NUTIVEX-136567 format. One record per residue (C-alpha): residue number from 1; residue in three letters; y, x, z. Coordinates in steps of 0.25 Angstrom, whole numbers. Each point is the difference from the previous one (the first is absolute). Layout:
N
zado	vonu	y	x	z
NUM	Ala	Y	X	Z
...
! end
This chain:
98
zado	vonu	y	x	z
1	Met	-190	2	-86
2	Tyr	11	7	10
3	Asn	-2	11	8
4	Arg	3	0	15
5	Ser	11	9	-2
6	Glu	6	-9	-9
7	Val	0	-11	8
8	Leu	5	5	13
9	Ser	12	6	-9
10	Gln	3	-14	-5
11	Lys	0	-5	14
12	Glu	8	12	4
13	Asn	11	-4	-12
14	Lys	0	-15	5
15	Asn	4	5	14
16	Glu	10	10	-4
17	Gly	7	-11	-9
18	Ser	0	-10	12
19	Leu	6	10	10
20	Lys	11	5	-9
21	Glu	4	-15	-2
22	Gln	0	-2	16
23	Ala	9	11	1
24	Ala	9	-3	-11
25	Lys	2	-14	7
26	Gln	2	7	14
27	Val	11	10	-5
28	Gln	12	-10	1
29	Pro	1	-7	12
30	Ile	6	-15	-2
31	Val	15	0	5
32	Lys	7	-14	0
33	Val	14	-3	4
34	Gly	2	-4	14
35	Asp	-10	12	5
36	Arg	4	8	11
37	Ile	1	16	-3
38	Lys	5	11	8
39	Cys	14	4	-6
40	Pro	-1	13	-9
41	Glu	13	6	7
42	Cys	-3	-4	16
43	Asp	-11	-4	8
44	Ser	4	-15	2
45	Ile	-8	-10	-8
46	Gly	7	-8	-13
47	Arg	-4	-10	-9
48	Val	-4	0	-14
49	Val	11	-8	-8
50	Trp	-3	5	-15
51	Val	-13	4	-8
52	Ser	1	4	-14
53	Gln	-8	-5	-11
54	Asp	-9	11	-3
55	Lys	-3	1	16
56	Lys	5	14	1
57	Thr	14	-1	8
58	Met	4	-9	10
59	Gly	12	-3	8
60	Val	-1	2	15
61	Gln	13	-6	9
62	Cys	1	6	14
63	Pro	7	-7	11
64	Ala	5	14	6
65	Ser	12	6	-3
66	His	0	11	-9
67	Arg	13	10	-4
68	Gly	4	-2	-14
69	Met	-1	12	-12
70	Asn	6	14	1
71	Lys	14	0	-8
72	Val	5	12	-7
73	Trp	13	4	5
74	Ser	7	11	-9
75	Glu	14	6	0
76	Tyr	3	10	-10
77	Gly	-13	8	2
78	Gly	-14	-2	6
79	Glu	-7	-12	2
80	Thr	-2	-5	14
81	Leu	-9	-11	5
82	Val	6	-10	9
83	Pro	-8	-9	8
84	Ser	3	-15	0
85	Thr	6	-5	12
86	Lys	-5	-14	-3
87	Ala	-14	-5	6
88	Arg	-6	-13	-7
89	Lys	-10	-9	5
90	Asn	-12	-7	-9
91	Val	2	11	-10
92	Val	-11	-2	-12
93	Phe	-7	14	-3
94	Leu	-9	1	-14
95	Thr	-12	7	2
96	Ala	-14	1	-9
97	Ile	-12	-7	5
98	Glu	-10	9	5
! end
């Protein structure tokens, strides 16, 4: 024979398990190739062109122009960062899926 407190605790355990399962399902949004997402570098809208198999990383292609990486220039001494002068369009950025 069950006590009233045991019955209530069993019901609470069942509810907690289902809440945990629901939270786990809602943690990672589903991202598919072709989805529109904000570019991680600027405010324009890019599109997803690649999603990793483990669904943790994606590639976002941005139609806006972005500067290249900074180059290290050194001549007989300290290193100086020189910004790239080329601007490129349709650059793909690898970012983590939130």
